[in-house]
C-alpha positions in Angstrom: -79.2 -57.2 64.8 -78.7 -54.5 62.2 -81.6 -52.1 62.7 -80.7 -50.4 59.4 -80.8 -53.6 57.4 -83.9 -52.8 55.5 -82.7 -49.3 54.7 -79.2 -50.4 53.5 -79.8 -53.5 51.5 -83.4 -53.4 50.3 -83.4 -50.6 47.7 -86.6 -50.3 45.9 -86.5 -50.8 42.1 -86.9 -47.1 41.5 -84.0 -46.1 43.8 -81.7 -48.7 42.1 -82.5 -47.3 38.6 -82.0 -43.7 39.7 -78.7 -44.5 41.3 -77.5 -46.5 38.2 -78.6 -43.5 36.0 -76.7 -41.1 38.3 -73.5 -43.2 38.1 -73.8 -43.8 34.4 -74.2 -40.0 33.8 -71.4 -39.2 36.1 -69.1 -41.7 34.5 -70.0 -40.4 31.0 -69.2 -36.8 32.2 -65.9 -37.8 33.6 -64.9 -39.7 30.5 -65.8 -36.7 28.4 -63.8 -34.4 30.6 -60.9 -36.7 30.5 -61.0 -37.1 26.7 -61.2 -33.2 26.4 -58.2 -32.9 28.7 -56.2 -35.4 26.6 -57.1 -33.5 23.4 -56.0 -30.2 24.9 -52.8 -31.8 26.1 -52.1 -33.2 22.6 -52.7 -29.7 21.1 -50.4 -28.1 23.6 -47.7 -30.7 22.9 -48.0 -30.2 19.2 -47.7 -26.4 19.6 -44.7 -26.8 21.9 -43.1 -29.2 19.4 -43.6 -26.8 16.5 -42.1 -23.9 18.5 -39.1 -26.1 19.5 -38.5 -27.1 15.9 -38.6 -23.5 14.7 -36.1 -22.5 17.4 -33.8 -25.4 16.4 -34.0 -24.3 12.8 -33.0 -20.8 13.8 -30.1 -22.1 15.8 -28.9 -24.2 12.9 -29.0 -21.1 10.6 -26.9 -19.2 13.2 -24.6 -22.1 13.5 -24.1 -22.0 9.7 -23.0 -18.4 10.0 -20.4 -19.0 12.7 -16.8 -19.8 11.8 -14.4 -21.9 13.8 -11.4 -20.5 15.7 -9.1 -22.0 13.1 -10.9 -20.2 10.3 -11.0 -17.0 12.3 -7.2 -17.2 13.0 -6.5 -17.8 9.3 -8.6 -14.9 8.1 -7.2 -12.6 10.8 -3.7 -13.5 9.8 -4.5 -12.6 6.1 -5.9 -9.3 7.2 -2.9 -8.5 9.3 -0.6 -9.4 6.4 -2.6 -7.1 4.1 -2.5 -4.2 6.6 1.2 -4.6 7.0 1.7 -4.6 3.2 -0.4 -1.4 2.9 1.6 0.2 5.7 4.8 -0.6 3.9 3.5 0.9 0.7 2.3 4.0 2.5 5.7 4.4 4.2 7.5 4.0 0.9 5.2 6.5 -0.7 5.6 9.0 2.1 9.3 8.5 2.0 9.4 9.0 -1.7 7.3 12.2 -1.4 9.7 13.5 1.3 12.7 12.8 -0.9 11.0 14.6 -3.8 10.1 17.6 -1.6 13.7 17.8 -0.3 15.1 17.7 -3.8 12.7 20.3 -4.9 13.7 22.6 -2.1 17.3 22.3 -3.0 16.6 23.0 -6.6 14.9 26.3 -6.0 
């Protein structure tokens, strides 16, 4: 019935061993390639994790240097108050100098 029966099912002992060796070798090669790929992925993951941790540390440092809006408003108010006080002192000083100059002009 099957004219290829002898060819398909009756491998000689040598052909069976050669085929088994081929598949054993091929499986070993694929296992090695897969293991190498997993090792490379682990290294890449470790590198990416380290870089991410460094970035997060830098962000935390920056976050420590940032003040809140409430703190900003309070500090800004203090600066405005100091500037206004200095302006009043300058105005009083300039006014005093003008008065002195006017008095000195009338005395001459």
